[in-house]
C-alpha positions as CSV (number, residue, x, y, z in Angstrom):
1,X,0.0,-0.4,-0.1
2,X,1.6,3.5,-0.8
3,X,2.1,5.4,2.1
4,X,-0.7,7.9,3.0
5,X,0.4,11.8,1.5
6,X,1.1,14.2,4.2
7,X,-1.9,16.5,3.9
8,X,0.1,19.9,5.5
9,X,2.9,18.9,2.5
10,X,0.3,19.5,-0.3
11,X,-0.2,22.9,0.4
12,X,1.6,25.5,-1.3
13,X,0.9,28.0,1.0
14,X,0.7,32.2,0.2
15,X,4.1,32.6,1.4
16,X,5.9,29.9,-1.2
17,X,4.0,31.6,-3.9
18,X,6.1,34.9,-3.5
19,X,9.0,31.9,-5.0
20,X,6.7,30.3,-7.3
21,X,5.0,33.3,-8.7
22,X,8.3,35.2,-9.9
23,X,9.8,32.3,-11.5
24,X,6.4,31.3,-13.2
25,X,6.4,35.0,-14.8
26,X,10.0,34.7,-15.7
27,X,10.0,31.3,-17.3
28,X,6.3,30.8,-18.7
29,X,6.3,32.5,-22.4
30,X,9.8,31.1,-23.2
31,X,8.8,27.8,-22.0
32,X,5.3,27.2,-23.8
33,X,7.2,28.8,-27.0
34,X,9.2,25.4,-27.4
35,X,6.1,23.9,-28.7
36,X,6.2,20.4,-27.5
37,X,2.9,18.8,-28.5
38,X,2.4,16.7,-24.7
39,X,3.0,20.0,-23.1
40,X,0.2,22.8,-22.5
41,X,0.7,24.9,-19.9
42,X,2.9,26.2,-16.8
43,X,1.5,26.4,-13.3
44,X,2.6,27.0,-9.6
45,X,2.4,24.0,-7.5
46,X,4.7,21.8,-5.2
47,X,7.1,18.7,-5.6
48,X,6.1,15.5,-5.5
49,X,8.6,12.4,-5.1
50,X,7.6,8.6,-5.4
51,X,4.1,9.8,-5.0
52,X,4.2,11.6,-1.8
53,X,3.9,15.3,-1.7
54,X,7.2,17.1,-0.5
55,X,5.7,20.8,0.4
56,X,8.6,22.3,-1.8
57,X,7.6,24.6,-4.1
58,X,7.7,23.8,-7.9
59,X,6.9,25.0,-10.8
60,X,4.3,22.3,-13.0
61,X,5.0,21.6,-16.5
62,X,1.2,20.6,-17.7
63,X,1.0,17.6,-19.7
64,X,-1.8,15.9,-21.7
65,X,-0.1,12.6,-20.4
66,X,2.8,11.5,-18.7
67,X,5.6,9.7,-21.0
68,X,8.5,7.7,-20.0
69,X,11.8,9.3,-20.3
70,X,13.3,6.6,-22.5
71,X,10.4,7.8,-24.6
72,X,11.3,11.2,-25.0
73,X,13.6,13.3,-27.4
74,X,16.2,15.0,-25.0
75,X,15.1,18.1,-26.0
76,X,11.3,17.2,-25.2
77,X,12.3,16.5,-21.9
78,X,10.6,18.5,-18.8
79,X,14.1,20.8,-17.5
80,X,14.8,19.9,-13.8
81,X,14.8,23.5,-13.3
82,X,12.9,26.6,-14.6
83,X,15.3,29.6,-13.3
84,X,15.9,28.8,-9.5
85,X,13.2,27.3,-9.2
86,X,12.4,23.2,-9.7
87,X,10.2,21.9,-11.5
88,X,7.7,18.7,-11.8
89,X,5.1,17.1,-14.2
90,X,1.2,16.9,-13.9
91,X,-0.8,15.1,-15.7
92,X,-3.6,16.9,-16.9
93,X,-4.9,15.1,-19.4
94,X,-6.9,16.4,-22.9
95,X,-8.5,19.5,-21.7
96,X,-11.8,20.8,-23.4
97,X,-14.0,23.8,-22.4
98,X,-16.5,21.3,-20.9
99,X,-19.7,23.5,-20.6
100,X,-22.1,21.8,-22.8
101,X,-23.6,18.0,-22.4
102,X,-23.0,15.5,-25.4
103,X,-25.5,13.2,-27.0
104,X,-22.7,10.6,-25.5
105,X,-23.2,11.0,-22.0
106,X,-25.4,8.9,-20.1
107,X,-25.6,7.1,-16.8
108,X,-25.5,10.3,-14.6
109,X,-28.2,11.8,-12.9
110,X,-28.5,15.4,-13.5
111,X,-30.0,18.4,-12.3
112,X,-32.1,19.3,-15.6
113,X,-35.1,20.0,-14.7
114,X,-36.6,23.4,-14.8
115,X,-37.3,25.2,-11.5
116,X,-38.0,28.7,-10.8
117,X,-36.7,30.2,-8.7
118,X,-33.4,28.9,-10.3
119,X,-30.4,28.4,-8.5
120,X,-26.4,27.1,-8.9
121,X,-25.7,23.9,-10.0
122,X,-29.2,23.8,-12.3
123,X,-29.2,23.5,-16.1
124,X,-28.8,26.9,-18.2
125,X,-28.0,27.5,-21.6
126,X,-28.2,29.9,-24.6
127,X,-31.0,29.1,-27.2
128,X,-28.4,27.8,-29.6
129,X,-26.2,25.2,-27.5
130,X,-27.2,22.6,-25.2
131,X,-26.7,22.9,-21.5
132,X,-24.5,24.4,-19.0
133,X,-24.8,25.3,-15.5
134,X,-25.9,28.1,-13.5
135,X,-23.0,29.3,-11.1
136,X,-24.8,31.3,-8.9
137,X,-27.3,34.6,-9.1
138,X,-25.0,38.2,-8.7
139,X,-26.3,42.2,-9.0
140,X,-24.2,44.7,-10.4
141,X,-21.6,46.0,-7.9
142,X,-22.4,49.0,-6.3
143,X,-21.0,52.2,-5.6
144,X,-18.3,52.1,-2.7
145,X,-17.7,48.0,-3.7
146,X,-14.2,48.8,-4.7
147,X,-11.8,46.4,-3.3
148,X,-9.1,48.8,-2.7
149,X,-10.0,49.8,-0.2
150,X,-12.3,46.8,0.3
151,X,-15.0,48.9,1.5
152,X,-18.7,47.4,0.5
153,X,-21.4,49.3,-1.2
154,X,-24.9,49.3,-0.1
155,X,-28.3,50.1,-1.5
156,X,-30.6,48.3,-4.0
157,X,-29.2,46.4,-7.3
158,X,-30.5,48.2,-10.4
159,X,-30.2,44.4,-12.2
160,X,-30.3,40.7,-10.9
161,X,-28.1,38.2,-13.2
162,X,-27.4,34.5,-13.8
163,X,-23.4,33.8,-13.6
164,X,-22.5,30.9,-15.9
165,X,-19.4,30.8,-18.7
166,X,-19.0,32.7,-22.0
167,X,-19.3,29.5,-24.0
168,X,-22.9,28.4,-21.8
169,X,-24.6,32.0,-21.6
170,X,-22.9,33.6,-24.9
171,X,-22.4,30.5,-27.1
172,X,-18.3,30.9,-27.2
173,X,-18.6,34.4,-28.3
174,X,-21.5,33.7,-31.5
175,X,-24.0,35.5,-29.2
176,X,-25.7,38.9,-29.3
177,X,-26.5,41.1,-26.1
178,X,-30.2,40.1,-25.5
179,X,-30.4,37.0,-26.6
180,X,-32.8,34.0,-25.1
181,X,-31.1,32.4,-22.0
182,X,-33.2,29.2,-21.0
183,X,-33.6,27.1,-18.3
184,X,-33.1,24.4,-18.4
185,X,-31.0,24.3,-21.3
186,X,-32.4,23.4,-24.7
187,X,-30.4,19.9,-24.4
188,X,-32.5,19.3,-21.3
189,X,-35.6,20.3,-23.0
190,X,-35.7,24.0,-22.2
191,X,-37.6,25.6,-25.2
192,X,-38.0,29.6,-26.3
193,X,-39.9,31.5,-24.7
194,X,-41.9,28.9,-22.2
195,X,-38.7,28.8,-20.3
196,X,-36.7,32.1,-21.4
197,X,-35.2,32.8,-17.6
198,X,-33.1,35.6,-18.7
199,X,-31.3,37.4,-21.4
200,X,-27.7,38.2,-22.6
201,X,-26.2,41.2,-20.6
202,X,-22.9,40.8,-20.9
203,X,-20.1,38.5,-21.6
204,X,-15.8,38.8,-21.7
205,X,-14.6,38.1,-25.2
206,X,-12.5,34.8,-25.4
207,X,-9.8,34.9,-27.9
208,X,-8.6,32.0,-29.6
209,X,-7.1,30.9,-32.9
210,X,-7.5,30.6,-35.7
211,X,-8.2,34.2,-35.5
212,X,-5.5,35.2,-33.1
213,X,-2.1,33.5,-32.8
214,X,-2.0,31.8,-29.1
215,X,1.1,33.7,-28.0
216,X,-1.3,36.6,-28.2
217,X,-4.0,35.8,-25.7
218,X,-4.7,37.1,-22.8
219,X,-7.5,35.6,-21.6
220,X,-8.4,35.2,-17.9
221,X,-12.0,34.3,-17.9
222,X,-14.3,32.4,-19.5
223,X,-17.6,34.1,-18.3
224,X,-21.0,35.9,-18.9
225,X,-24.1,37.2,-17.0
226,X,-27.7,37.2,-17.9
227,X,-30.3,39.4,-16.8
228,X,-33.8,38.2,-15.3
229,X,-36.5,38.8,-12.8
230,X,-35.5,38.9,-9.4
231,X,-38.1,36.4,-8.4
232,X,-37.2,33.5,-10.6
233,X,-33.6,33.7,-9.2
234,X,-32.0,32.3,-6.3
235,X,-28.1,32.8,-5.1
236,X,-27.9,29.7,-3.0
237,X,-26.6,26.4,-4.6
238,X,-28.1,23.3,-4.8
239,X,-26.8,20.9,-2.0
240,X,-24.1,23.3,-0.6
241,X,-25.9,26.2,0.3
242,X,-25.4,29.8,0.6
243,X,-22.0,31.7,-0.4
244,X,-21.3,34.1,2.2
245,X,-18.2,35.5,0.6
246,X,-15.0,35.1,-2.1
247,X,-11.6,35.1,-1.8
248,X,-8.8,37.2,-3.5
249,X,-6.6,34.8,-6.1
250,X,-3.3,35.7,-4.1
251,X,-5.1,33.5,-1.1
252,X,-6.0,30.7,-3.5
253,X,-3.6,27.7,-2.2
254,X,-2.5,24.3,-4.0
255,X,-3.8,21.7,-1.4
256,X,-7.3,23.5,-0.8
257,X,-10.0,21.2,-0.9
258,X,-12.9,22.5,-2.9
259,X,-16.5,21.5,-3.9
260,X,-19.5,22.3,-6.5
261,X,-22.7,21.5,-8.0
262,X,-23.1,21.4,-11.3
263,X,-25.6,20.0,-13.7
264,X,-24.2,16.6,-14.9
265,X,-22.4,15.1,-11.8
266,X,-24.2,16.5,-9.1
267,X,-22.0,17.3,-5.7
268,X,-18.3,16.7,-6.2
269,X,-15.4,17.6,-4.7
270,X,-11.6,18.0,-5.0
271,X,-8.5,19.0,-4.4
272,X,-6.3,22.3,-5.8
273,X,-3.5,21.0,-7.6
274,X,-1.8,24.1,-9.3
275,X,-2.7,28.0,-9.4
276,X,-2.1,30.2,-11.9
277,X,-2.1,28.4,-14.2
278,X,-1.4,29.4,-18.0
279,X,-2.8,26.6,-20.4
280,X,-4.2,25.8,-24.1
281,X,-7.9,24.7,-23.9
282,X,-9.8,23.3,-26.7
283,X,-13.0,24.8,-27.5
284,X,-13.5,22.2,-30.3
285,X,-13.4,22.9,-34.2
286,X,-9.5,23.7,-34.3
287,X,-10.3,26.7,-32.0
288,X,-8.0,26.6,-28.9
289,X,-7.5,29.6,-26.2
290,X,-4.6,30.0,-24.3
291,X,-5.7,30.9,-20.3
292,X,-3.7,32.6,-17.7
293,X,-4.0,32.8,-13.6
294,X,-6.2,29.7,-14.1
295,X,-6.9,27.0,-10.9
296,X,-6.5,23.5,-11.4
297,X,-7.9,20.7,-9.2
298,X,-8.3,17.1,-9.2
299,X,-11.4,15.8,-11.8
300,X,-14.6,16.8,-10.4
301,X,-16.6,17.3,-13.0
302,X,-18.1,16.4,-16.7
303,X,-19.7,18.1,-19.8
304,X,-22.3,20.1,-18.7
305,X,-21.0,20.9,-15.4
306,X,-19.3,24.2,-16.7
307,X,-20.4,27.8,-15.3
308,X,-20.5,25.9,-12.1
309,X,-19.6,27.7,-9.0
310,X,-16.2,26.1,-6.7
311,X,-16.4,26.8,-3.3
312,X,-13.9,25.8,0.1
313,X,-15.6,23.6,2.6
314,X,-16.5,27.0,4.5
315,X,-18.6,27.9,1.0
316,X,-16.0,30.6,0.3
317,X,-16.3,31.1,-3.6
318,X,-12.7,30.8,-5.3
319,X,-13.6,29.6,-8.9
320,X,-15.9,29.6,-11.9
321,X,-15.3,26.1,-13.7
322,X,-15.4,26.0,-17.0
323,X,-13.4,23.1,-18.5
324,X,-11.8,19.7,-17.5
325,X,-10.5,16.2,-18.7
326,X,-11.1,12.7,-17.6
327,X,-8.1,13.9,-14.9
328,X,-8.6,17.4,-14.0
329,X,-10.8,20.1,-14.1
330,X,-10.0,24.3,-14.6
331,X,-12.0,27.2,-12.8
332,X,-11.1,31.0,-13.5
333,X,-10.1,33.0,-10.1
334,X,-13.6,34.3,-8.9
335,X,-11.5,37.6,-8.7
336,X,-11.0,38.2,-12.0
337,X,-14.9,37.1,-13.0
338,X,-15.8,39.7,-10.9
339,X,-14.0,42.2,-11.5
340,X,-14.1,41.7,-15.5
341,X,-18.0,41.3,-15.4
342,X,-18.0,43.8,-13.1
343,X,-20.5,41.9,-10.3
344,X,-21.3,41.1,-6.9
345,X,-20.8,37.2,-6.5
346,X,-20.9,37.7,-2.6
347,X,-20.8,40.5,-0.3
348,X,-17.7,39.6,1.9
349,X,-13.9,39.1,0.9
350,X,-12.7,36.2,3.1
């Protein structure tokens, strides 16, 4: 039986991140320009030896699958160090933007029914996609809600929204503002206008190949909001409950146990394995988008779960799920989602 990992040694603390962040910044662009086919990213994390975490900071080379050293060309081997920082290799599988349910999906109970008020975890989608997941419901940041200084606004929000991914609510940049958003999503039987719950309000465009070379991408988020009537929207997450606050990206650490509720795999838990990941994500049809500052966890999702809100065991929001594979899940930092969409996910910074 393999030794049981020391939980404390699975964590990359905020203090250790000062070392890995500088090393990542210095190395990431030149390293990814090498164009090694199996390598899709670089992130911050911890070193593992013989299947056991050491607690030592490391830069993690993200690969679609681990290949034995003797089967690789010398120029394709991950270097033992990048700058002054040791490296390790993390298998994240073949990463796809996993927002939409597929006809091949079988054997999993889904949160696919119509529900009013709608809450986090349930099926949703732009009228021209299949289905993704509601993260939670949000509102515009009120005056005084800037995080510098961290003083929150007070007042009555003018509008209320469903939060999810661009590729769930805005059809991967192809939608128009005002388009119908259905709950449940079309794959789950939603029709327009009978199941229209909201209309597309804002989304952050995603830079993709072949329109833009991957080296020029500056994607931080895959996110969008759709405005709906207050009485149809519920901020709670199904099975998880209320979200009392959100966490700054500098305090989101490797080793943290997280959970989510999603349309396809329901309630799942995982552990953060890497942060500040620069990673190439496949959007299908030959389109690839490079994302920066991403969270990587153990596998905790499947097709149709994208848009799920990722929270800690204390229900503090840390990420917005948007992609994954058979071995990993990828999420945007919730701080980036909040600031770029200008919405309030929760009232406290925790």
